[in-house]
C-alpha positions as CSV (number, residue, x, y, z in Angstrom):
1,X,-13.9,-20.1,18.5
2,X,-10.3,-19.9,17.4
3,X,-9.4,-17.3,20.0
4,X,-10.4,-19.6,22.8
5,X,-8.3,-22.4,21.3
6,X,-5.4,-20.0,21.3
7,X,-6.0,-19.2,25.0
8,X,-6.4,-15.5,24.4
9,X,-7.7,-13.5,27.3
10,X,-8.5,-10.2,25.6
11,X,-11.9,-11.0,24.2
12,X,-13.8,-9.9,27.3
13,X,-17.3,-8.5,27.3
14,X,-16.2,-5.0,28.2
15,X,-15.0,-4.6,24.6
16,X,-18.7,-4.6,23.6
17,X,-19.6,-1.7,25.8
18,X,-21.2,1.3,24.2
19,X,-18.7,3.3,22.2
20,X,-18.8,7.0,21.9
21,X,-20.6,8.0,18.7
22,X,-18.5,8.4,15.6
23,X,-19.2,11.9,14.2
24,X,-20.5,11.8,10.7
25,X,-20.1,15.6,10.6
26,X,-16.4,15.1,11.2
27,X,-16.1,12.5,8.5
28,X,-17.9,14.8,6.0
29,X,-16.0,18.0,7.0
30,X,-12.5,16.5,7.0
31,X,-13.0,14.6,3.8
32,X,-14.6,17.5,2.0
33,X,-11.9,19.9,3.1
34,X,-8.8,17.8,2.4
35,X,-10.1,16.7,-1.0
36,X,-11.1,20.2,-2.2
37,X,-9.2,21.8,-5.1
38,X,-7.6,24.2,-2.6
39,X,-5.5,21.3,-1.3
40,X,-4.3,20.5,-4.9
41,X,-4.3,16.7,-4.4
42,X,-2.1,16.8,-1.3
43,X,1.2,16.0,-3.1
44,X,4.1,15.8,-0.6
45,X,6.8,18.4,-0.8
46,X,4.5,20.8,-2.7
47,X,3.0,24.0,-1.1
48,X,-0.1,21.9,-0.6
49,X,1.7,19.8,2.1
50,X,1.9,22.6,4.6
51,X,-1.8,23.4,4.2
52,X,-2.7,19.7,4.6
53,X,-0.5,19.0,7.6
54,X,-1.6,22.2,9.3
55,X,-5.2,21.3,8.9
56,X,-4.6,17.8,10.4
57,X,-2.8,19.4,13.4
58,X,-5.8,21.8,13.8
59,X,-8.2,18.9,13.9
60,X,-6.0,16.8,16.2
61,X,-5.8,19.7,18.6
62,X,-9.5,20.3,18.5
63,X,-10.0,16.6,19.2
64,X,-8.0,16.9,22.4
65,X,-4.8,15.1,21.4
66,X,-1.3,16.1,22.6
67,X,1.7,16.7,20.3
68,X,3.4,13.3,19.7
69,X,7.0,14.2,18.8
70,X,9.0,15.8,21.6
71,X,6.4,18.5,22.2
72,X,5.7,19.0,18.5
73,X,3.3,17.5,15.9
74,X,5.7,16.5,13.1
75,X,8.2,13.8,12.3
76,X,10.4,15.0,9.5
77,X,10.7,12.5,6.7
78,X,13.8,13.1,4.4
79,X,12.8,12.6,0.8
80,X,14.4,13.1,-2.6
81,X,12.3,13.9,-5.6
82,X,13.4,13.0,-9.1
83,X,11.5,14.0,-12.2
84,X,12.3,12.3,-15.6
85,X,12.7,14.7,-18.5
86,X,13.8,14.2,-22.1
87,X,12.6,10.6,-22.0
88,X,13.7,8.8,-25.2
89,X,11.6,6.0,-26.6
90,X,12.4,2.5,-25.4
91,X,13.9,1.0,-28.5
92,X,14.2,-2.8,-29.2
93,X,16.8,-3.8,-31.9
94,X,18.2,-7.0,-33.3
95,X,14.9,-8.7,-33.8
96,X,12.7,-9.2,-36.9
97,X,11.1,-5.8,-36.5
98,X,12.7,-2.8,-34.7
99,X,10.4,-1.3,-32.1
100,X,10.1,2.2,-30.7
101,X,7.9,2.3,-27.6
102,X,6.6,5.7,-26.8
103,X,6.8,7.1,-23.3
104,X,3.5,7.1,-21.4
105,X,1.4,5.5,-24.1
106,X,3.4,2.4,-24.7
107,X,5.6,2.3,-21.7
108,X,6.7,4.2,-18.6
109,X,10.2,4.4,-17.2
110,X,11.8,5.9,-14.1
111,X,14.7,5.4,-11.8
112,X,15.3,5.1,-8.0
113,X,18.8,6.3,-8.5
114,X,19.5,9.9,-7.6
115,X,21.5,10.7,-10.8
116,X,21.2,13.5,-13.3
117,X,21.2,11.2,-16.3
118,X,20.2,7.6,-16.9
119,X,21.2,5.6,-20.0
120,X,20.7,2.0,-20.8
121,X,22.2,1.2,-24.2
122,X,22.1,-2.0,-26.2
123,X,21.2,-4.1,-23.2
124,X,20.5,-7.7,-23.8
125,X,16.9,-8.5,-23.0
126,X,16.0,-11.6,-20.9
127,X,12.5,-12.9,-20.0
128,X,12.6,-14.0,-16.4
129,X,9.0,-15.1,-15.9
130,X,7.7,-13.7,-12.7
131,X,11.1,-12.6,-11.5
132,X,11.0,-14.6,-8.3
133,X,13.7,-16.0,-6.1
134,X,12.0,-18.0,-3.3
135,X,14.3,-20.8,-2.0
136,X,11.8,-21.7,0.8
137,X,9.3,-22.5,-2.0
138,X,11.8,-24.2,-4.3
139,X,11.5,-21.4,-6.9
140,X,14.2,-19.5,-8.7
141,X,13.4,-17.6,-12.0
142,X,17.0,-16.4,-12.1
143,X,18.5,-19.9,-11.9
144,X,21.2,-20.5,-14.5
145,X,21.2,-17.0,-16.0
146,X,23.4,-13.9,-15.4
147,X,21.4,-10.7,-15.9
148,X,24.1,-8.3,-14.8
149,X,23.8,-5.2,-17.0
150,X,20.8,-6.7,-18.9
151,X,17.2,-5.7,-19.2
152,X,14.7,-8.2,-17.6
153,X,11.1,-8.5,-18.7
154,X,8.9,-9.6,-15.8
155,X,5.3,-10.7,-15.4
156,X,3.1,-9.1,-12.8
157,X,1.6,-11.0,-9.8
158,X,2.4,-14.7,-8.8
159,X,2.7,-17.7,-11.1
160,X,-0.5,-19.2,-9.7
161,X,-2.6,-16.0,-9.5
162,X,-5.3,-17.6,-11.8
163,X,-6.0,-20.4,-9.4
164,X,-9.5,-20.2,-7.9
165,X,-8.3,-21.5,-4.6
166,X,-5.9,-20.1,-2.1
167,X,-3.5,-23.0,-2.0
168,X,-0.4,-23.7,-4.1
169,X,3.3,-22.8,-4.2
170,X,2.4,-19.1,-4.0
171,X,-0.9,-19.4,-2.2
172,X,-3.0,-19.5,-5.4
173,X,-5.4,-16.7,-5.8
174,X,-4.0,-14.8,-2.8
175,X,-1.0,-12.6,-3.9
176,X,2.2,-13.0,-1.9
177,X,4.8,-10.3,-1.6
178,X,6.6,-12.0,-4.5
179,X,3.8,-10.8,-6.8
180,X,4.1,-7.1,-6.0
181,X,5.9,-4.8,-8.4
182,X,8.1,-3.5,-5.5
183,X,9.5,-7.0,-4.9
184,X,10.2,-7.5,-8.6
185,X,12.2,-4.4,-8.8
186,X,14.1,-5.2,-5.6
187,X,15.0,-8.7,-6.8
188,X,16.0,-7.4,-10.3
189,X,18.4,-5.0,-8.5
190,X,19.8,-7.8,-6.4
191,X,20.5,-9.8,-9.5
192,X,22.3,-6.8,-11.1
193,X,19.8,-6.0,-13.9
194,X,20.4,-2.7,-15.6
195,X,16.7,-2.3,-16.3
196,X,13.5,-4.1,-15.1
197,X,10.3,-3.8,-17.1
198,X,7.0,-5.3,-15.9
199,X,4.4,-6.4,-18.4
200,X,1.1,-4.6,-17.6
201,X,-2.0,-6.8,-17.7
202,X,-5.0,-5.3,-16.0
203,X,-6.4,-8.4,-14.3
204,X,-3.3,-9.6,-12.5
205,X,-2.1,-6.0,-11.8
206,X,-5.6,-5.2,-10.4
207,X,-5.6,-1.7,-12.1
208,X,-5.6,-0.3,-15.6
209,X,-2.8,1.4,-17.5
210,X,-4.1,4.8,-16.4
211,X,-3.0,4.0,-12.8
212,X,0.4,2.9,-14.0
213,X,0.8,6.0,-16.1
214,X,-0.2,8.5,-13.3
215,X,1.8,6.8,-10.6
216,X,5.1,6.4,-12.6
217,X,5.3,9.7,-14.4
218,X,6.0,13.2,-13.1
219,X,7.9,13.8,-9.8
220,X,8.8,10.6,-8.0
221,X,9.7,10.4,-4.4
222,X,12.0,8.1,-2.4
223,X,13.6,8.2,1.0
224,X,16.7,10.3,1.0
225,X,19.4,7.8,2.1
226,X,23.1,7.4,2.0
227,X,24.4,6.0,-1.3
228,X,21.7,7.7,-3.4
229,X,20.1,4.3,-4.3
230,X,22.9,3.5,-6.7
231,X,22.5,-0.2,-6.0
232,X,19.1,-0.1,-7.7
233,X,18.6,-0.9,-11.4
234,X,19.3,2.1,-13.6
235,X,15.8,2.0,-15.1
236,X,12.5,0.5,-14.0
237,X,9.1,0.6,-15.6
238,X,6.1,-1.0,-17.2
239,X,5.2,-1.9,-20.8
240,X,1.7,-2.3,-22.3
241,X,0.7,-5.9,-22.8
242,X,0.3,-5.6,-26.6
243,X,3.7,-4.0,-26.9
244,X,5.3,-6.8,-24.9
245,X,3.7,-9.3,-27.3
246,X,5.2,-7.3,-30.2
247,X,8.6,-7.4,-28.5
248,X,8.4,-11.2,-28.1
249,X,7.2,-11.6,-31.7
250,X,10.2,-9.5,-32.9
251,X,12.4,-11.9,-31.0
252,X,10.8,-14.9,-32.6
253,X,9.2,-16.0,-29.4
254,X,5.6,-17.0,-28.5
255,X,4.6,-14.8,-25.6
256,X,1.6,-17.0,-24.7
257,X,3.7,-20.1,-24.6
258,X,6.5,-18.5,-22.5
259,X,3.9,-17.0,-20.1
260,X,2.4,-20.5,-19.6
261,X,5.9,-22.0,-19.0
262,X,6.6,-19.3,-16.4
263,X,3.7,-20.6,-14.3
264,X,5.5,-23.9,-13.5
265,X,8.3,-24.8,-11.2
266,X,11.5,-25.5,-13.1
267,X,11.0,-22.6,-15.5
268,X,14.3,-21.1,-16.8
269,X,14.8,-17.6,-18.0
270,X,14.9,-17.1,-21.7
271,X,17.3,-14.7,-23.4
272,X,15.3,-13.1,-26.2
273,X,18.2,-12.2,-28.5
274,X,17.3,-8.5,-28.8
275,X,18.7,-5.4,-27.2
276,X,17.0,-2.6,-25.4
277,X,18.0,1.1,-25.1
278,X,16.4,3.9,-23.2
279,X,17.6,7.2,-21.7
280,X,16.3,10.2,-19.8
281,X,17.5,13.1,-17.6
282,X,16.5,13.6,-14.0
283,X,15.9,16.8,-12.1
284,X,16.7,16.3,-8.5
285,X,15.2,18.0,-5.4
286,X,15.9,17.1,-1.8
287,X,13.7,18.1,1.0
288,X,11.7,16.8,4.0
289,X,8.1,15.9,4.2
290,X,6.2,15.3,7.4
291,X,4.3,12.7,9.3
292,X,1.8,14.1,11.7
293,X,1.8,12.5,15.1
294,X,-0.7,13.0,18.0
295,X,-1.1,11.1,21.2
296,X,-3.6,10.4,23.9
297,X,-1.2,9.6,26.8
298,X,-2.0,6.5,28.9
299,X,-2.5,6.3,32.6
300,X,-0.9,3.2,34.2
301,X,1.1,2.0,31.1
302,X,1.9,5.2,29.2
303,X,5.0,3.6,27.7
304,X,3.0,1.0,25.8
305,X,1.3,2.1,22.7
306,X,-1.6,1.4,20.5
307,X,-1.4,2.8,17.0
308,X,-4.0,4.2,14.5
309,X,-2.7,5.2,11.1
310,X,-3.9,6.7,7.8
311,X,-1.9,8.4,5.0
312,X,-2.7,12.0,4.2
313,X,-1.0,12.3,0.7
314,X,-2.3,11.8,-2.8
315,X,-1.1,12.4,-6.3
316,X,-1.5,16.2,-6.6
317,X,-1.7,17.5,-10.2
318,X,-2.2,14.6,-12.6
319,X,-3.3,13.7,-16.1
320,X,-6.4,15.8,-16.8
321,X,-9.8,14.1,-17.5
322,X,-12.4,16.4,-19.1
323,X,-10.3,19.4,-18.1
324,X,-9.9,18.4,-14.5
325,X,-6.2,17.9,-13.7
326,X,-6.3,17.5,-9.9
327,X,-6.3,14.1,-8.3
328,X,-8.2,15.1,-5.2
329,X,-8.1,11.7,-3.5
330,X,-11.3,12.1,-1.6
331,X,-11.7,8.4,-0.7
332,X,-8.0,7.7,-1.1
333,X,-7.3,8.8,1.5
334,X,-8.9,12.0,2.8
335,X,-11.6,9.7,4.1
336,X,-9.0,7.7,6.1
337,X,-7.7,10.8,7.7
338,X,-11.3,11.8,8.5
339,X,-11.6,8.4,10.2
340,X,-8.4,9.1,12.1
341,X,-9.7,12.4,13.4
342,X,-13.1,10.9,14.3
343,X,-11.5,8.1,16.2
344,X,-9.3,10.7,18.1
345,X,-12.5,12.5,19.1
346,X,-14.1,9.3,20.3
347,X,-11.1,8.1,22.2
348,X,-10.6,11.5,23.9
349,X,-14.3,11.6,24.8
350,X,-14.0,8.2,26.5
351,X,-11.0,9.4,28.5
352,X,-7.4,8.1,28.7
353,X,-6.8,4.4,28.6
354,X,-4.2,2.4,30.5
355,X,-1.9,2.5,27.4
356,X,-1.1,5.4,25.2
357,X,-3.0,5.7,21.9
358,X,-1.0,7.2,19.0
359,X,-2.6,8.8,15.9
360,X,-0.3,8.8,12.9
361,X,-1.0,10.4,9.6
362,X,1.8,9.5,7.3
363,X,3.2,11.1,4.1
364,X,4.1,9.6,0.8
365,X,2.1,6.4,0.9
366,X,1.4,6.8,-2.8
367,X,5.1,6.9,-3.5
368,X,5.6,3.5,-2.0
369,X,4.7,3.6,1.7
370,X,7.6,6.0,2.4
371,X,6.2,7.9,5.4
372,X,5.2,4.7,7.3
373,X,8.4,3.0,6.3
374,X,10.4,5.9,7.7
375,X,8.4,5.9,10.9
376,X,8.8,2.1,11.3
377,X,12.6,2.4,10.7
378,X,12.9,5.5,12.9
379,X,10.0,5.1,15.4
380,X,9.0,7.9,17.6
381,X,7.7,5.2,20.0
382,X,9.6,1.9,20.1
383,X,8.1,-0.8,18.0
384,X,8.8,-3.4,20.7
385,X,6.5,-1.4,23.0
386,X,3.8,-0.9,20.3
387,X,1.1,-3.4,21.0
388,X,-0.5,-3.2,17.6
389,X,-3.2,-1.2,15.9
390,X,-5.4,-0.4,12.9
391,X,-4.6,1.2,9.5
392,X,-7.3,3.0,7.5
393,X,-7.1,3.5,3.7
394,X,-10.4,4.3,2.0
395,X,-13.6,4.2,4.1
396,X,-16.9,2.7,3.1
397,X,-19.3,5.3,1.7
398,X,-21.6,2.8,0.0
399,X,-23.7,2.1,3.1
400,X,-24.0,-0.6,5.7
401,X,-22.9,-4.1,4.9
402,X,-23.8,-7.5,6.2
403,X,-20.1,-8.6,5.9
404,X,-16.6,-7.4,6.9
405,X,-13.4,-8.4,5.1
406,X,-10.0,-8.8,6.6
407,X,-7.2,-7.9,4.3
408,X,-4.5,-10.6,4.2
409,X,-6.5,-12.9,6.5
410,X,-4.7,-15.6,8.4
411,X,-1.8,-13.6,9.8
412,X,-2.4,-12.2,13.3
413,X,-4.4,-12.7,16.5
414,X,-5.9,-9.3,16.0
415,X,-8.2,-11.1,13.6
416,X,-9.7,-13.1,16.5
417,X,-10.4,-10.0,18.4
418,X,-12.0,-8.4,15.4
419,X,-14.1,-11.4,14.6
420,X,-15.8,-11.2,18.0
421,X,-16.5,-7.5,17.6
422,X,-17.9,-7.9,14.0
423,X,-20.2,-10.7,15.2
424,X,-21.4,-8.5,18.0
425,X,-22.6,-6.1,15.3
426,X,-24.6,-8.8,13.7
427,X,-22.2,-9.0,10.8
428,X,-20.1,-11.9,9.4
429,X,-16.4,-12.0,8.6
430,X,-15.8,-13.1,5.0
431,X,-12.6,-13.9,3.1
432,X,-11.1,-11.1,1.1
433,X,-12.8,-11.6,-2.3
434,X,-9.9,-10.4,-4.4
435,X,-6.7,-11.5,-2.7
436,X,-5.0,-11.5,-6.1
437,X,-4.9,-7.7,-5.9
438,X,-2.3,-7.9,-3.1
439,X,-4.0,-5.3,-1.0
440,X,-2.1,-6.5,2.1
441,X,1.1,-5.2,0.6
442,X,-0.3,-1.9,-0.7
443,X,-0.9,0.2,2.4
444,X,0.9,1.5,5.4
445,X,0.2,-1.4,7.8
446,X,2.7,-3.4,5.8
447,X,5.6,-1.1,6.8
448,X,4.9,-2.1,10.4
449,X,4.2,-5.7,9.7
450,X,7.6,-6.2,8.0
451,X,9.2,-5.0,11.2
452,X,7.1,-7.1,13.5
453,X,4.2,-5.0,14.7
454,X,0.7,-6.6,14.3
455,X,-1.4,-4.0,12.5
456,X,-5.0,-4.7,11.4
457,X,-6.3,-3.8,8.0
458,X,-9.8,-4.5,6.8
459,X,-13.2,-3.0,6.1
460,X,-16.7,-3.4,4.9
461,X,-17.4,-6.2,2.4
462,X,-19.6,-6.0,-0.7
463,X,-22.8,-7.5,0.7
464,X,-24.7,-4.2,1.0
465,X,-27.7,-4.1,3.3
466,X,-29.4,-2.1,0.5
467,X,-28.6,-3.7,-2.8
468,X,-26.8,-6.9,-1.8
469,X,-23.6,-8.3,-3.2
470,X,-24.3,-7.4,-6.8
471,X,-24.6,-3.7,-6.0
472,X,-21.6,-3.8,-3.7
473,X,-19.4,-5.5,-6.2
474,X,-20.5,-3.2,-9.0
475,X,-19.6,-0.2,-6.8
476,X,-16.1,-1.6,-6.2
477,X,-15.5,-2.2,-9.9
478,X,-16.8,1.3,-10.7
479,X,-14.4,2.9,-8.2
480,X,-11.4,1.0,-9.5
481,X,-12.2,1.7,-13.2
482,X,-13.4,5.3,-13.0
483,X,-12.1,7.0,-9.8
484,X,-9.1,5.2,-8.3
485,X,-6.0,7.5,-8.8
486,X,-8.0,9.7,-11.2
487,X,-9.4,13.2,-10.9
488,X,-12.9,11.7,-10.4
489,X,-12.0,10.6,-6.8
490,X,-13.9,13.7,-5.5
491,X,-16.1,14.3,-2.5
492,X,-19.8,13.5,-3.0
493,X,-22.3,14.9,-0.6
494,X,-24.7,12.0,-1.5
495,X,-22.3,9.5,0.1
496,X,-23.8,7.2,2.8
497,X,-21.5,7.2,5.8
498,X,-23.4,4.6,7.8
499,X,-21.1,1.8,6.8
500,X,-18.0,3.9,7.6
501,X,-19.5,4.5,11.1
502,X,-20.0,0.8,11.7
503,X,-16.4,0.1,10.6
504,X,-14.9,2.9,12.7
505,X,-16.9,1.7,15.7
506,X,-15.1,-1.6,15.3
507,X,-11.7,0.1,15.1
508,X,-12.6,2.2,18.2
509,X,-13.5,-1.0,20.1
510,X,-10.4,-2.9,19.0
511,X,-8.1,0.0,19.8
512,X,-9.8,0.5,23.2
513,X,-9.6,-3.2,24.1
514,X,-5.9,-3.2,23.3
515,X,-5.3,0.1,25.2
516,X,-7.2,-0.9,28.3
517,X,-5.8,-4.5,28.4
518,X,-2.5,-6.2,29.2
519,X,-2.3,-8.6,26.3
520,X,0.3,-8.5,23.4
521,X,-1.5,-10.2,20.5
522,X,1.0,-11.8,18.2
523,X,1.2,-13.1,14.6
524,X,0.1,-16.6,14.1
525,X,2.9,-19.2,14.1
526,X,2.7,-19.6,10.4
527,X,2.9,-15.9,9.6
528,X,6.1,-14.6,8.0
529,X,6.4,-11.9,10.7
530,X,6.2,-14.1,13.8
531,X,9.9,-14.6,14.3
532,X,10.6,-10.9,14.0
533,X,8.0,-10.1,16.6
534,X,9.1,-12.8,19.0
535,X,12.7,-11.6,18.9
536,X,11.5,-8.0,19.3
537,X,9.4,-8.7,22.3
538,X,12.0,-10.9,24.0
539,X,14.5,-8.1,23.7
540,X,12.0,-5.6,25.2
541,X,11.3,-7.9,28.2
C-alpha cells in the first residue's frame, strides 16, 4: 500500500469505526428547499441570496454548529457585477468574405474590466494555438509574436487532449490548468492582447454551447479589487466552431491544418491578416456577497482546522427552456450544501474532535470560484493551520456504485487515506474516466490547492450496483447534455440517495480522522502545490 511506503501514520483502524448515520431526510429537505423556484436559482447579489444564506444559517444552527466569523455567520465577499448591453456583432474584415458574428448565437463576449464602455476596433487577429506559455514544459505559443492590442484566437483544452493515455507534454488525456479557459484569458492578458476569443468545441470543452451561452451572458461577477481589473484584456469570449472555421477560411487559412500544427512543440502563432471589431456597454454594480461559515470547535487543538466546503450559488434566471427560465441548480449545488449540512449534523452528533471542524458554504463558484478564492486569500482561519479537507460539488443520486473516483488523482496524501476508507466499504478506487474535462480546476477545492492547502475532491464512479457501467455512464452524459447549467437541473423525488450516503460517510470518516489525529498530510513531491505548502507549514512552525 502506497501509504505505508510513505510512512504515514494516520491510516489507523479507528477511522473505520461506525459513523453516525447520514440523514437522507436532511439531504432531501435541503436540496428540495434550496432548488425550489422560491430561491430563484440562488444568484449571488440578488434578493435570493439573503433567503439562501439565511436558510443555510438556520440549518447550521439546528445542526449544532457555532458561528464561524467573529461571532457571526458571514464573511463578506466584495463583488462587482458588470452586465454587457448594446453588444455589437463581432465583425471580421480584410479577408475574402466579411463576417458579422451575432451575439449569443455565434459568439459571446464580456469583459473583466470595470468600465462603462468597451471597444475593440480593427484589431489584428492572430491564431495562437492553445495560448500556452509553459517554460518548464518547453512550450511557448506566443514565441516570436507581439499580440499587444491584438485579438487572439485560442483553442480550448491542452495540445494533447486527444491522447488516450495520461502521459505527454501536457499529461495527455488529463487536462492541466493550461487547458482551462481561465488560464487562457490570464495568459492573453499577460501578453497584452486586446481581445481573447476561445474556439468552442464540445468534446475538448466538455460542455455544449448552451453552457457557454448561459455562463457568459447576463450579469457577470468578479472580486471587487483595486485597479478595476484594467490589466485584463478589454474583451474575452467564445466563438462557435463553425464560425471559427469561416473566419479562418476568410483569412485564406486551413483551420484543420493549423489546429493540427498547434498540437506540436515548436508551433508558432499565425497572423491571420484580418481585423476584428466588437463593442458593448457595461452597467456596473458594486456590492458584497457572503460566504457562510460555521464551526465545531476542537478540544485539545482548537487552533488547527479541518475544512468541509460546498458552494451555495447557481445561475439564477437564465435562458428559458419550454417556458422555464430559472436555473434551479438542484444537483449543482444544492445537493452539495445538503451534504454539508448532513455532515455537520453527523460531526456534532459524534461530539467535538481534537481539532476544529469548519463548514464553509461559499458564494460565486459559478462566476469563477470567487467566494472560495476570496476566503483562501483572506482566510478566517489561517491556511497554514488548516490541515486539509473535502469539497463537495454535485452528489450522487443515481444509487450505490462499486467504484469511487478521485478528481485530479496523483496529487495529495489525502488520496491514500481515502483509498483505505473506500476499500473498507468494499469499493474500489478507479481513475477519473474523463480527466480531459479538467474537473480538478472547476470547483472550489482548487482555490485552496493553489495556496497550498490539501483539499480532497472526488465521488462515486459510474459502475452502478444496479445497472453497471453502461447505465452509470449514460446517466452522466444525460446530465451533462440535458441538465447541467440548464433549468432542467431540478429536484426529483425519485432520486436514489444511497450512493450519496456512502460517499458522505467517506467524507465524514476522512474529516474525523484528520480532526482527531495529529498528522499534516501533504501534497506528493511531484505535485505543483508541494513547495507552497512546505513553505507555508515551515513558517507556521
